[in-house]
N, C-alpha and C positions, 0 to 999 in steps of 0.2 A: 403127843406122839412125835411132833416135830422136834421138840427140845431133846428128847431121849434118843429117838431113832432116825432123826432127819427125814421123817416121812411126812409128806405134804399132800393132803387130799383136797386142798382148796380153801376158800374162805368159809368160815363156819356159817355165815349168814346165807350162803348159797346152797347149803346142804339140807336135804330132807331124808328121812328114814336112815339116820346115821347108824343105828344099831344093825340094820339089815346090810348096810354097806360094809361095816366091820366084820359081820358074820361071813359075807361073801369073800372078803379078802382073807380071812382066817381059813376058810375052806380051801382056797387056792394055795395058800402057803402049806397047809397040812397035806395037800396033794402034790407038794414039791413043784409047784408051778410059779413062775415069775409073774408078778402082778402087772408088769409093764409089757413085756414082749410075749408072755404066755408060753414060753418054753418050759418043758418038764425036765427035771433033773433027777439024778439017781439017788441023791442024798441031800439032807438039809444043809450040810456044810458046803456042798458044791453050789446049792442054790444061793446061800448067803454070800459066798465068794463072788458069784456071778453078779448079784444085785449090787454089791459094793464096787466091783471093778467097773461095771457098766453104768453105775449111778442110776439104777432103776429104783429110785426111792419115791416114785410118784406113779400115778395112774395115767395111762396113755389116753390123751384127750380124743384120739381118733377111734377109740374102742367104744362103740355105742352101747355096750352092755352096761356101762355105768351111767348112761344118760338119765335113768329114772331116779338117781340119787341127787341130781342137781336141778 
């Protein structure tokens, strides 16, 4: 995912339940929600532009929703 999308979820050795994490991220993107700041957008293109402009290609480490995957 990093090579193609520049998306970094952390070191693979530190991850557990990877499929559940990817499912959660997919649900958020399908709901037009940024995975870093969690803002909701009106269209996929606006979401994609926001994530590129703000460099939100990662998971917010302060968001405890993702703690169960590390």
